[in-house]
C-alpha positions as CSV (number, residue, x, y, z in Angstrom):
1,M,108.8,86.7,138.0
2,D,111.5,87.2,135.4
3,Q,112.0,83.4,135.2
4,Q,108.3,82.8,134.5
5,I,108.3,85.2,131.6
6,K,111.1,83.7,130.2
7,E,109.7,80.2,130.6
8,Y,106.5,81.3,129.2
9,I,108.2,82.9,125.9
10,A,110.5,79.8,125.6
11,L,107.6,77.1,126.0
12,S,105.5,79.0,123.5
13,L,108.2,79.4,121.0
14,A,109.3,75.4,121.4
15,I,105.8,74.4,121.1
16,N,105.4,76.2,117.8
17,V,108.6,75.0,116.4
18,F,108.0,71.5,117.1
19,K,104.5,71.7,115.5
20,H,106.2,73.5,112.4
21,D,109.0,70.9,112.2
22,R,106.5,67.9,112.6
23,P,105.5,67.6,108.9
24,L,109.2,67.7,107.8
25,F,109.8,64.2,109.7
26,K,106.9,62.5,107.6
27,G,109.2,61.6,104.8
28,W,111.8,59.8,107.0
29,S,112.2,56.2,107.0
30,M,111.9,56.1,110.9
31,A,109.3,59.0,111.1
32,N,107.0,57.0,113.4
33,L,109.6,57.1,116.1
34,Y,110.2,60.8,115.8
35,L,106.8,61.7,115.4
36,S,105.6,59.8,118.4
37,K,108.3,61.6,120.5
38,I,107.5,65.0,119.2
39,D,103.9,64.5,119.8
40,H,104.7,63.4,123.6
41,V,107.2,66.2,123.9
42,V,104.6,68.8,122.7
43,E,102.0,67.5,125.1
44,Q,104.4,67.8,128.0
45,M,105.3,71.3,127.1
46,Q,101.7,72.2,126.7
47,N,100.8,70.9,130.1
48,D,103.6,73.0,131.5
49,F,102.5,76.0,129.6
50,N,98.9,75.7,130.8
51,Q,100.0,75.2,134.3
52,M,101.7,78.7,134.2
């Protein structure tokens, strides 16, 4: 139970951080690579979060 609470908080925080950082990558020369990876990771974390 304690582990689930930690995962719930950590996933929520990580999702918000990636969403917040996403616009910062738009100015980079290789932004498409990073943005697609961020989108994929956020999608996976969101799925894990929803399964909790």
